[in-house]
C-alpha positions as CSV (number, residue, x, y, z in Angstrom):
1,X,78.3,67.2,20.1
2,X,82.0,66.6,20.5
3,X,83.8,63.4,19.6
4,X,85.0,63.2,23.2
5,X,81.5,63.2,24.7
6,X,80.2,60.7,22.2
7,X,82.9,58.2,23.2
8,X,82.3,58.6,26.9
9,X,79.8,56.5,28.8
10,X,77.7,57.7,31.7
11,X,80.0,55.6,34.0
12,X,83.1,57.2,32.4
13,X,81.7,60.7,33.0
14,X,80.7,59.9,36.5
15,X,84.2,58.7,37.3
16,X,85.8,61.8,35.7
17,X,83.5,64.2,37.5
18,X,83.9,62.4,40.9
19,X,87.7,62.7,40.4
20,X,87.3,66.4,39.6
21,X,85.2,66.9,42.7
22,X,87.6,64.9,44.8
23,X,90.5,67.0,43.6
24,X,88.7,70.3,44.2
25,X,87.4,69.4,47.6
26,X,90.5,67.5,48.8
27,X,88.1,64.8,49.9
28,X,87.2,61.4,48.3
29,X,83.9,61.9,46.5
30,X,81.9,59.0,45.0
31,X,79.6,59.3,42.0
32,X,76.4,59.4,44.1
33,X,77.7,61.7,46.9
34,X,75.8,64.9,47.3
35,X,78.6,67.5,47.5
36,X,76.3,70.3,48.6
37,X,74.3,68.4,51.3
38,X,77.6,67.1,52.7
39,X,78.9,70.7,53.0
40,X,82.0,69.9,50.9
41,X,81.2,72.8,48.5
42,X,79.2,76.0,48.6
43,X,76.7,77.3,46.1
44,X,79.4,79.6,44.7
45,X,81.2,76.4,43.7
46,X,78.2,75.6,41.4
47,X,79.4,78.3,39.0
48,X,82.8,76.7,38.8
49,X,81.1,73.5,38.0
50,X,79.1,75.1,35.2
51,X,82.2,76.6,33.7
52,X,84.0,73.2,34.0
53,X,81.3,71.2,32.4
54,X,80.8,73.7,29.6
55,X,84.5,74.0,28.8
56,X,85.4,70.3,29.2
57,X,82.4,68.8,27.5
58,X,81.4,71.5,25.0
59,X,77.9,71.9,26.3
60,X,75.8,75.1,27.1
61,X,74.1,75.1,30.4
62,X,71.5,77.8,30.3
63,X,68.0,78.7,31.6
64,X,66.2,75.9,33.5
65,X,69.4,73.8,33.5
66,X,71.0,76.3,35.9
67,X,69.6,74.8,39.1
68,X,71.6,73.4,42.0
69,X,69.9,70.0,41.7
70,X,71.8,69.5,38.4
71,X,75.1,69.7,40.2
72,X,74.7,67.8,43.4
73,X,76.3,64.6,42.4
74,X,78.7,63.3,39.7
75,X,75.9,61.0,38.5
76,X,73.5,63.9,38.0
77,X,76.1,66.0,36.2
78,X,77.0,63.2,33.9
79,X,73.4,62.7,33.0
80,X,73.1,66.5,32.3
81,X,76.2,66.5,30.1
82,X,75.0,63.5,28.1
83,X,71.5,64.9,27.7
84,X,72.8,68.3,26.6
85,X,75.3,66.6,24.2
86,X,72.4,64.6,22.7
87,X,70.3,67.7,22.3
88,X,73.1,69.6,20.6
89,X,73.7,66.6,18.3
90,X,70.0,66.6,17.4
91,X,69.9,70.3,16.6
């Protein structure tokens, strides 16, 4: 687990990720907005999200975690990052 992730709260992560999504889509995105259902991004964008989360928060998203439902909203992505960070810290 990185020092950066341990200092971030779920709310901080949600805000960061919503800002990232807003920047990439050129549209205001809130923490609970489903970017796939709204048509703002395609499933191809999900791979960019995986790379962004892994490189920014030093987590590995593999196997069963690689499903579109884990990337629909900033809230869901923040929860995923925190969970994976906790699991990495426990390992």
